[in-house]
C-alpha positions as CSV (number, residue, x, y, z in Angstrom):
1,X,16.0,-44.4,-5.9
2,X,16.6,-40.9,-7.3
3,X,16.0,-38.0,-5.1
4,X,13.6,-35.1,-5.9
5,X,16.7,-32.9,-6.4
6,X,18.1,-35.3,-8.9
7,X,14.7,-35.6,-10.8
8,X,14.1,-31.9,-10.8
9,X,15.8,-31.2,-14.2
10,X,13.9,-34.0,-15.8
11,X,10.6,-32.8,-14.3
12,X,11.2,-29.2,-15.5
13,X,12.1,-30.4,-19.1
14,X,8.9,-32.5,-19.2
15,X,6.8,-29.6,-17.9
16,X,8.2,-27.3,-20.5
17,X,7.5,-29.8,-23.3
18,X,3.9,-30.3,-22.1
19,X,3.3,-26.5,-21.7
20,X,4.7,-25.8,-25.2
21,X,2.5,-28.5,-26.7
22,X,-0.6,-27.2,-25.1
23,X,0.2,-23.6,-26.0
24,X,0.6,-24.2,-29.7
25,X,-2.3,-26.7,-29.9
26,X,-4.7,-24.6,-27.9
27,X,-4.2,-21.5,-30.0
28,X,-7.5,-20.9,-31.7
29,X,-7.4,-21.1,-35.5
30,X,-8.2,-17.8,-37.1
31,X,-10.2,-19.2,-40.0
32,X,-12.9,-21.8,-40.1
33,X,-13.7,-23.5,-43.4
34,X,-17.4,-23.9,-42.5
35,X,-18.2,-20.9,-40.3
36,X,-18.1,-17.3,-41.4
37,X,-16.2,-15.1,-38.9
38,X,-16.3,-11.4,-38.7
39,X,-13.2,-9.3,-39.5
40,X,-12.9,-5.5,-39.0
41,X,-11.6,-3.2,-41.8
42,X,-8.8,-1.0,-40.3
43,X,-7.4,0.5,-43.4
44,X,-8.4,1.1,-47.1
45,X,-6.0,2.3,-49.7
46,X,-6.8,3.0,-53.4
47,X,-4.3,1.3,-55.7
48,X,-6.0,2.1,-59.1
49,X,-9.0,3.8,-60.5
50,X,-11.2,0.8,-59.6
51,X,-9.2,-1.3,-57.1
52,X,-8.4,-0.9,-53.4
53,X,-6.3,-2.7,-50.8
54,X,-8.3,-3.6,-47.7
55,X,-6.6,-4.3,-44.5
56,X,-8.5,-6.4,-41.9
57,X,-7.6,-6.8,-38.3
58,X,-6.9,-10.2,-36.7
59,X,-8.0,-10.9,-33.2
60,X,-4.6,-10.4,-31.6
61,X,-1.6,-8.3,-32.6
62,X,0.7,-11.4,-32.9
63,X,-1.8,-13.5,-34.8
64,X,-1.1,-14.7,-38.4
65,X,-3.8,-15.6,-40.8
66,X,-2.4,-19.1,-41.3
67,X,-3.7,-19.6,-44.8
68,X,-2.0,-22.4,-46.8
69,X,-0.1,-21.0,-49.8
70,X,-2.3,-21.4,-52.9
71,X,-5.6,-21.3,-51.1
72,X,-8.1,-18.6,-50.6
73,X,-11.0,-17.3,-48.4
74,X,-14.7,-16.6,-49.1
75,X,-16.4,-13.3,-48.3
76,X,-20.2,-13.5,-47.7
77,X,-22.9,-10.9,-47.6
78,X,-26.6,-10.7,-47.9
79,X,-27.6,-8.7,-51.0
80,X,-31.3,-8.2,-51.9
81,X,-32.3,-11.0,-49.6
82,X,-29.8,-13.5,-51.0
83,X,-26.6,-14.7,-49.4
84,X,-23.8,-14.3,-51.9
85,X,-20.1,-15.3,-51.5
86,X,-17.0,-14.7,-53.6
87,X,-13.4,-16.0,-53.2
88,X,-10.3,-13.9,-52.7
89,X,-6.6,-14.5,-52.0
90,X,-4.8,-12.4,-49.4
91,X,-1.6,-10.6,-50.6
92,X,-0.1,-10.3,-47.2
93,X,3.4,-11.8,-46.6
94,X,3.0,-15.0,-44.5
95,X,5.1,-13.5,-41.7
96,X,2.9,-10.4,-41.2
97,X,1.1,-10.4,-37.9
98,X,-2.1,-8.8,-36.6
99,X,-3.7,-8.2,-40.0
100,X,-4.2,-9.4,-43.6
101,X,-4.7,-7.6,-46.9
102,X,-7.0,-8.1,-49.8
103,X,-6.8,-6.3,-53.2
104,X,-10.2,-6.2,-54.8
105,X,-11.6,-4.5,-57.9
106,X,-15.0,-2.9,-57.6
107,X,-17.5,-2.9,-60.4
108,X,-20.8,-0.9,-60.5
109,X,-22.7,-4.0,-61.5
110,X,-20.9,-6.3,-59.1
111,X,-22.3,-7.9,-56.0
112,X,-19.5,-8.5,-53.4
113,X,-17.1,-6.3,-55.3
114,X,-19.5,-3.3,-55.2
115,X,-20.2,-3.9,-51.5
116,X,-16.5,-4.0,-50.8
117,X,-16.0,-0.7,-52.6
118,X,-18.6,0.9,-50.3
119,X,-16.9,-0.3,-47.1
120,X,-15.7,2.2,-44.6
121,X,-13.0,1.8,-42.0
122,X,-14.6,0.2,-38.9
123,X,-17.0,-1.9,-40.9
124,X,-16.8,-5.7,-40.5
125,X,-17.1,-8.5,-43.1
126,X,-17.9,-12.2,-42.8
127,X,-15.2,-14.6,-44.1
128,X,-14.4,-18.3,-44.0
129,X,-11.6,-20.6,-45.2
130,X,-9.3,-22.0,-46.2
131,X,-10.8,-22.9,-49.6
132,X,-9.3,-24.5,-52.6
133,X,-7.5,-27.8,-53.6
134,X,-4.1,-26.3,-54.4
135,X,-1.4,-26.1,-51.7
136,X,2.1,-25.2,-52.7
137,X,5.1,-27.1,-51.3
138,X,8.8,-26.5,-51.8
139,X,10.2,-27.8,-55.1
140,X,6.9,-29.5,-56.0
141,X,7.8,-29.1,-59.7
142,X,10.9,-27.9,-61.7
143,X,9.1,-24.9,-63.3
144,X,5.8,-23.1,-63.1
145,X,4.2,-21.0,-65.8
146,X,1.7,-18.5,-64.6
147,X,-0.9,-16.7,-66.6
148,X,-2.9,-14.0,-64.7
149,X,-5.3,-11.2,-65.6
150,X,-6.3,-8.4,-63.3
151,X,-6.9,-9.4,-59.7
152,X,-6.0,-13.0,-60.8
153,X,-2.5,-11.9,-59.8
154,X,-3.3,-12.4,-56.1
155,X,-2.9,-16.2,-55.8
156,X,0.2,-16.0,-58.0
157,X,1.9,-13.5,-55.7
158,X,1.3,-15.7,-52.8
159,X,3.2,-18.6,-54.5
160,X,5.9,-16.3,-55.9
161,X,6.7,-15.0,-52.5
162,X,6.9,-18.5,-51.0
163,X,9.3,-19.7,-53.7
164,X,11.6,-16.6,-53.7
165,X,11.7,-16.3,-49.9
166,X,12.9,-19.9,-49.5
167,X,16.6,-20.5,-50.4
168,X,16.0,-24.2,-50.6
169,X,13.3,-23.8,-53.4
170,X,14.9,-23.9,-56.8
171,X,11.6,-23.6,-58.8
172,X,11.7,-21.4,-61.8
173,X,8.6,-19.2,-62.3
174,X,7.6,-17.2,-65.4
175,X,4.6,-15.0,-65.0
176,X,2.5,-13.6,-67.9
177,X,0.4,-10.8,-66.4
178,X,-2.3,-9.3,-68.7
179,X,-4.1,-6.0,-68.2
180,X,-6.0,-3.4,-70.3
181,X,-3.8,-0.4,-69.5
182,X,-0.6,0.3,-67.6
183,X,-2.5,1.9,-64.8
184,X,-4.4,-1.4,-64.4
185,X,-1.3,-3.4,-63.4
186,X,-1.9,-4.3,-59.8
187,X,1.0,-5.0,-57.4
188,X,3.6,-4.0,-60.0
189,X,6.0,-2.6,-57.5
190,X,6.0,-5.8,-55.5
191,X,6.4,-8.0,-58.6
192,X,9.3,-5.9,-60.0
193,X,11.1,-5.9,-56.7
194,X,10.8,-9.7,-56.4
195,X,12.0,-10.1,-60.0
196,X,15.0,-7.9,-59.3
197,X,15.9,-9.7,-56.1
198,X,15.3,-13.2,-57.3
199,X,16.3,-13.4,-61.0
200,X,17.0,-17.1,-60.8
201,X,13.5,-17.9,-59.5
202,X,11.2,-15.4,-61.1
203,X,10.5,-13.4,-64.3
204,X,7.5,-11.3,-65.0
205,X,6.2,-10.4,-68.5
206,X,3.5,-7.7,-68.9
207,X,0.8,-7.7,-71.6
208,X,-1.4,-4.7,-72.3
209,X,-4.4,-4.4,-74.6
210,X,-4.0,-0.6,-74.8
211,X,-0.3,0.2,-74.2
212,X,1.2,3.7,-73.9
213,X,3.7,5.0,-76.3
214,X,7.2,3.5,-76.0
215,X,5.8,0.4,-74.3
216,X,8.3,-2.4,-74.4
217,X,6.2,-5.3,-73.2
218,X,3.8,-7.5,-75.1
219,X,0.6,-6.1,-76.7
220,X,-2.9,-7.4,-77.1
221,X,-4.4,-10.5,-75.5
222,X,-2.4,-13.4,-74.3
223,X,-1.7,-15.7,-77.2
224,X,-0.4,-19.2,-77.8
225,X,2.8,-17.7,-79.0
226,X,3.3,-15.8,-75.8
227,X,2.7,-19.0,-73.7
228,X,5.2,-20.9,-75.9
229,X,7.7,-18.0,-75.5
230,X,7.6,-17.6,-71.8
231,X,6.1,-20.7,-70.1
232,X,7.9,-24.1,-69.6
233,X,7.2,-26.6,-72.3
234,X,4.8,-29.5,-71.5
235,X,6.6,-32.0,-69.2
236,X,5.8,-34.2,-66.1
237,X,7.7,-31.8,-63.8
238,X,6.0,-28.5,-64.6
239,X,2.7,-26.8,-63.9
240,X,0.8,-24.0,-65.5
241,X,-1.4,-21.9,-63.2
242,X,-4.2,-19.7,-64.6
243,X,-6.3,-17.1,-62.9
244,X,-8.3,-14.2,-64.3
245,X,-11.6,-13.2,-65.8
246,X,-13.7,-16.1,-67.1
247,X,-13.3,-15.3,-70.8
248,X,-9.5,-15.3,-70.4
249,X,-9.5,-18.6,-68.5
250,X,-11.6,-20.2,-71.2
251,X,-9.3,-18.9,-73.9
252,X,-6.2,-20.1,-72.0
253,X,-7.8,-23.5,-71.5
254,X,-8.1,-23.9,-75.2
255,X,-4.7,-22.4,-76.0
256,X,-2.8,-24.6,-73.5
257,X,-4.5,-27.7,-74.8
258,X,-3.5,-26.9,-78.4
259,X,0.1,-26.4,-77.3
260,X,0.2,-30.0,-75.9
261,X,-0.4,-29.4,-72.2
262,X,-2.8,-31.8,-70.5
263,X,-6.4,-30.7,-71.0
264,X,-7.5,-29.1,-67.7
265,X,-10.7,-30.4,-66.2
266,X,-13.7,-28.1,-65.4
267,X,-12.8,-28.0,-61.7
268,X,-9.1,-28.3,-61.2
269,X,-7.4,-30.7,-58.8
270,X,-3.9,-30.6,-57.2
271,X,-2.5,-33.2,-59.6
272,X,-3.5,-31.3,-62.8
273,X,-0.7,-30.0,-65.0
274,X,-2.8,-26.9,-65.9
275,X,-4.5,-25.6,-62.7
276,X,-7.2,-23.0,-62.9
277,X,-7.9,-21.0,-59.7
């Protein structure tokens, strides 16, 4: 029969395995899909005339948000006696710890967006998640066409980062990013840096309604011709992702259908060829 000394290495190995299992499985999840949790604003940075980046603190310095790529969170507030919520996608790289960032445009007539614009460092906001039916996985399709307007860039950036940071992911992404003026282009520095570093995975094409002189990008609203020029042709191994203001999403729904892509349903599902965030 083995002695205690002989069994000691095995006992230590089993103890480490058990301790590791309980450590990782006992870590409390940051988000709850049903319960709103409070997060404190620790930094607010203006990124355009009507948009800011909001940095929220996580419970511990080594915490990560843990949001699946392609999903979002909801912010809730009581306004004029009514509970109102809106969905937003963090822009923080997955590996960032201790905090997460949201980029939000504020409108004078908005509900949550106006409230966010009035936030001061130290204020707290109720959030829950993950939300959404889309979850990106490596090489899920051969090519992705993205059509974004304004803050609709945020879920796209999340996916772009995942693809371009993974050497095993060979997905080709073409992004059409529409805005009114050049100053309205959110996260342009990040997008241009990724495009320069990962030319085989990602290209970005800017569209402006009111371009400055010497503008070399596309002009006007996103058209069928632009989609045909930059996005992958209809096929079983591609996806089109759309996110932006409601009029734009409606217009892109009609345009993509006319171009031969599968007609998107009112509420998108993971298996849809054209997915609307």
